[in-house]
C-alpha atoms as one frame of an Amber mdcrd trajectory, in Angstrom:
protein
 114.932 109.893  88.730 112.333 108.735  86.194 109.926 106.043  87.422 109.360
 104.160  84.174 106.733 101.771  85.534 104.768 104.316  87.566 105.197 102.232
  90.712 106.552 105.021  92.958 104.321 107.536  94.732 105.155 110.564  96.877
 107.757 113.333  97.118 109.271 113.157 100.623 107.334 110.280 102.150 107.766
 108.010  99.154 106.567 104.465  98.513 107.541 102.003  95.765 105.424  98.884
  95.391 106.457  95.692  93.609 105.168  92.199  92.870 102.388  90.469  90.951
  99.147  88.726  91.841 100.565  85.283  91.079 104.239  85.976  91.688 106.242
  84.768  94.671 105.550  87.818  96.817 104.514  91.473  96.936 106.067  94.297
  98.864 106.770  97.963  99.330 109.786 100.118 100.087 109.029 103.225 102.137
 111.543 106.051 102.004 111.266 109.230 104.057 109.841 107.801 107.277 111.454
 109.623 110.198 113.408 107.752 112.859 111.887 107.032 116.251 108.421 105.866
 115.195 107.261 102.798 117.130 106.515 100.125 114.558 105.911  96.386 114.709
 104.634  93.811 112.246 101.460  93.617 114.353 100.758  97.309 113.650 100.783
  96.609 109.927  99.015  93.247 110.141  95.903  94.829 111.641  95.270  96.743
 108.400  96.294  93.883 106.124  93.734  91.681 107.854  91.031  94.187 106.883
  91.705  93.714 103.160  92.798  90.096 102.992  90.730  87.667 100.914  88.674
  84.701 102.063  87.137  86.302 105.161  83.498  85.707 104.171  81.320  84.638
 101.247  81.337  88.167  99.823  85.093  88.070  99.206  87.191  85.970  96.867
  87.788  82.403  98.049  91.546  82.837  97.690  93.020  81.976 101.100  95.964
  84.247 101.830  97.187  85.001 105.347  98.867  88.167 104.023 101.436  87.889
 106.807 103.825  90.834 106.677 107.551  90.743 107.370 109.606  93.845 108.138
 112.846  93.346 106.226 114.619  96.630 107.011 114.324 100.084 108.523 113.265
  99.026 112.039 115.525  98.293 115.006 114.294  97.281 118.459 110.741  98.352
 117.603 111.648 101.820 116.288 112.113 103.114 112.764 115.705 104.046 111.959
 115.078 106.769 109.365 116.393 104.494 106.598 114.215 102.772 103.958 111.606
 100.408 105.360 111.090  97.244 103.322 107.882  95.243 103.860 107.257  91.799
 102.360 104.114  89.662 101.961 104.401  86.208 100.382 101.729  84.807  98.071
 100.787  81.338  99.298  97.532  80.400  97.540  98.003  81.183  93.850  96.096
  78.995  91.420  97.471  80.107  88.079  95.723  77.228  86.296  92.407  78.945
  87.089  93.380  81.558  84.482  94.574  79.259  81.696  91.235  79.574  79.887
  91.756  83.320  79.407  95.364  83.187  78.249  94.229  83.903  74.690  91.074
  85.882  75.497  90.597  89.460  76.677  88.286  89.857  79.689  85.707  92.674
  79.482  86.294  95.325  82.152  89.932  94.337  82.630  93.189  95.843  81.342
  94.142  92.712  79.352  94.028  94.348  75.901  95.725  97.521  77.170  98.638
  95.536  78.620  99.150  93.702  75.359  99.202  96.992  73.468 101.582  98.675
  75.915 104.110  95.917  76.616 103.588  93.401  73.819 102.566  90.683  76.296
 100.550  90.309  79.494 100.585  88.263  82.662  97.161  86.630  82.377  97.454
  85.023  85.856  95.161  87.364  87.715  96.276  90.483  85.867  99.858  90.776
  87.124 100.582  94.344  88.216  97.082  95.522  87.306  95.563  93.084  89.808
  93.864  94.383  92.920  96.306  92.227  94.878  98.941  94.943  94.322  97.074
  96.951  96.960  98.496  94.676  99.675 101.666  96.776  99.415  99.752 100.058
  99.628  97.871  98.943 102.740 101.136  97.947 104.424 102.638 101.369 103.663
  99.415 103.072 104.736  99.641 101.446 108.154 103.012 103.151 108.650 101.613
 106.479 107.437  98.687 106.200 109.857 101.071 105.668 112.764 102.800 108.916
 111.813  99.449 110.713 111.634  98.396 109.288 114.987 101.549 110.734 116.545
 100.361 114.228 115.523  96.684 113.627 116.405  95.411 113.220 112.841  92.967
 110.375 112.221  91.521 108.776 109.079  88.098 107.106 109.197  86.945 105.278
 106.070  83.829 103.203 105.455  81.297 101.990 102.903  78.729 104.713 102.255
  76.637 102.675  99.827  76.423  99.358  98.011  74.393  99.650  94.827  71.328
 101.674  95.864  71.606 100.682  99.531  73.002 103.652 101.474  73.799 104.065
 105.141  71.692 106.338 107.326  74.014 108.824 109.039  71.582 108.909 111.988
  72.541 105.267 112.621  76.283 105.915 112.304  78.425 103.776 114.620  82.126
 103.665 113.804  82.526 100.353 115.625  80.213  98.699 113.090  82.766  99.202
 110.293  84.773  96.248 111.592  81.761  94.209 112.680  79.923  93.472 109.412
  81.206  92.076 106.092  80.446  95.284 104.183  82.427  97.786 106.327  79.236
  99.798 106.817  78.898 101.980 109.944  75.144 101.304 109.901  73.973  97.884
 111.102  70.585  98.101 109.366  72.098  99.072 106.022  74.455  96.112 106.261
  71.504  93.813 106.921  69.733  95.146 103.818  72.868  94.732 101.710  73.162
  91.021 102.471  70.126  89.691 100.540  70.871  92.094  97.690  74.411  90.713
  97.329  73.155  87.150  97.678  70.777  87.705  94.770  73.502  89.224  92.585
  75.784  86.278  93.335  73.063  83.823  92.294  72.748  85.732  89.025  76.505
  85.543  88.469  76.781  89.322  88.571  78.653  91.892  90.680  77.978  95.195
  92.417  79.743  98.529  92.986  79.364 101.211  95.614  80.741 104.356  97.255
  83.435 104.708  99.919  83.573 107.800 102.137  86.677 109.011 103.956  87.010
 111.574 106.765  90.407 112.976 107.770  90.222 114.792 111.107  92.726 116.880
 113.045  94.617 118.235 110.047  95.924 121.761 110.648  95.140 124.520 108.131
  97.573 125.089 105.269  98.425 121.514 104.260  98.677 121.228 100.485 100.153
 123.488  97.829  98.205 126.248  96.027  98.879 125.236  92.405  99.651 121.750
  91.070 100.089 119.883  94.371  96.749 120.878  95.851  95.599 118.699  98.743
  92.465 117.611  96.893  94.373 117.121  93.631  96.971 114.920  95.330  94.306
 112.931  97.149  92.461 112.499  93.865  95.600 111.173  92.188  96.259 108.743
  95.017  92.681 107.485  95.230  92.158 107.255  91.470  95.370 105.221  91.203
  93.441 102.399  92.908  92.289 100.175  90.062  88.606  99.893  91.009  88.008
 103.616  91.642  86.224 105.497  88.856  85.339 108.823  90.455  85.971 111.100
  93.442  84.292 114.157  94.943  85.016 116.418  97.923  82.498 117.956 100.285
  79.356 118.899  98.399  80.990 117.443  95.295  79.015 117.454  92.057  76.008
 118.888  93.878  77.819 122.244  94.075  77.218 122.648  90.335  73.514 123.119
  91.117  73.996 125.202  94.286  74.020 128.979  94.647  77.139 130.699  95.921
  75.241 131.875  98.988  74.643 128.235  99.898  77.903 126.696  98.712  80.152
 129.144 100.589  81.015 127.987 104.105  80.373 130.940 106.433  82.761 131.281
 109.358  83.007 132.536 112.945  85.427 132.566 115.894  84.368 130.542 118.915
  85.125 131.361 122.536  88.596 129.808 122.182  89.373 132.027 119.184  89.270
 129.021 116.874  88.035 129.663 113.349  84.920 127.532 112.814  82.774 126.981
 109.722  78.996 126.715 109.947  79.051 124.146 107.123  81.698 122.101 105.332
  80.564 122.127 101.715  84.197 122.553 100.623  85.091 119.231 102.220  87.880
 120.826 104.269  89.870 122.085 101.275  90.018 125.650  99.907  92.569 126.897
  97.390  94.172 123.468  97.432  94.970 123.705 101.160  93.331 122.287 104.271
  91.157 124.801 106.130  91.171 123.114 109.538  87.846 121.307 109.226  87.551
 117.605 108.419  88.632 116.551 104.933  85.673 114.647 103.478  85.677 112.864
 100.139  83.801 110.042  98.453  85.122 107.527  95.934  83.017 105.585  93.433
  83.962 101.901  93.138  83.050  99.960  90.008  81.471  96.481  90.073  83.947
  93.607  90.003  84.696  93.000  86.297  85.212  89.231  86.729  81.706  87.758
  86.545  80.379  84.354  85.527  77.705  85.755  83.211  78.371  85.139  79.520
  79.951  88.224  77.895  81.015  89.055  74.365  84.728  89.654  73.804  87.622
  88.984  71.415  90.688  86.746  71.421  94.313  87.814  71.136  94.110  86.760
  67.470  91.172  89.153  66.995  88.453  86.505  66.779  85.015  87.294  68.183
  84.015  84.984  71.016  82.248  84.815  74.391  83.612  84.280  77.885  82.499
  83.174  81.337  85.112  84.169  83.892  85.744  81.339  86.335  87.983  81.182
  89.399  87.875  82.937  92.765  86.628  86.516  92.526  84.933  89.062  94.783
  81.241  89.659  93.970  81.883  93.142  95.379  85.186  94.980  95.802  83.918
  97.828  97.996  84.388  96.399 101.536  87.990  95.283 100.924  88.768  98.549
  99.110  87.841 100.624 102.183  91.219 100.085 103.845  92.997 100.687 100.517
  91.362 104.113 100.207  92.285 104.805 103.834  95.891 103.818 103.157  96.288
 106.058 100.090  94.684 108.972 101.939  97.105 108.567 104.859 100.160 108.243
 102.585  99.164 111.366 100.648  98.508 113.485 103.730 101.785 112.482 105.405
 103.727 113.405 102.268 102.047 116.827 102.032 102.579 117.457 105.754 106.283
 116.769 105.321 106.378 119.110 102.320 104.623 121.781 104.390 107.477 121.752
 106.914 109.512 123.709 104.354 106.838 126.341 103.649 107.948 128.858 106.321
 111.297 129.891 107.715 109.769 129.723 111.199 109.296 125.975 110.776 112.967
 125.514 109.933 114.096 127.738 112.811 112.161 125.567 115.271 114.368 122.647
 114.255 117.762 124.260 113.779 117.818 127.339 116.022
């Protein structure tokens, strides 16, 4: 089946998202979730609450509860093995806030591209290209994370840096990720980020940053050796998030300046006959497959394109003009994007794990013999 709109992701564990920023609702259909998984709306709501708007002054003022409803695929608290449909209603759209840009292209947005592709665009918040579409991904990611938890795989995602302010790994406390408005696991870094963001907001400008993700507990051999490499699939999933402009694994771009003797991760067997690496410069992926150590990648997040500073642009009738973007917008996307990155990582890994079940006859015999 051809997915004309590019709104379906995955091979076995497959998600299809739908809805617009200022439409009636958004949602996702999940196909390929096995039966017997404990799942409630509360499980999903926990993650949706991490990305929802209006939580603090560093997020858009749009007030959405992002309350999820399970429409199908769950019976008496357990998944049934049939498609799971999740729904989140929009309740605080203010389409009039966007009337001033109906005939003007916003710098940094996909307005012009949409017009060229479809012959029209939904100027109310960007339609399908809006970051609000990620509500559906986060809902699906919550389901994927429950599957991973059942097989002792965990995903930890956090803000590594905001502008030039970077966390100190010596101060790393995972609990802090949910305790400060920047999703930083370093209390001091979060304190330093606050006045910096306040100053940018006063100037009518925005800020970007870097999100880091660690996937732990993944067995070796997940991922395919050619086109569906683990890192390639993760890159596709993460780069499909609108605000993400770059990704690197392990040592990343620094490996281009390293010697092979440093870049190679030397190995040894421990007393339990487990294969251990002295370092993890590969980021847990070799030959497109997991090597048993933590998968570590970083994603670069661009500054929010909607800013109140005056910018040069053009109208839909090709007239030169200027624009000040008004309305309710995040001065920084990074903290709310953390859970979106986590969701796409979980969805990708679950799909590749399910694909890996067919890689050896022994796996099939365990089920059917």
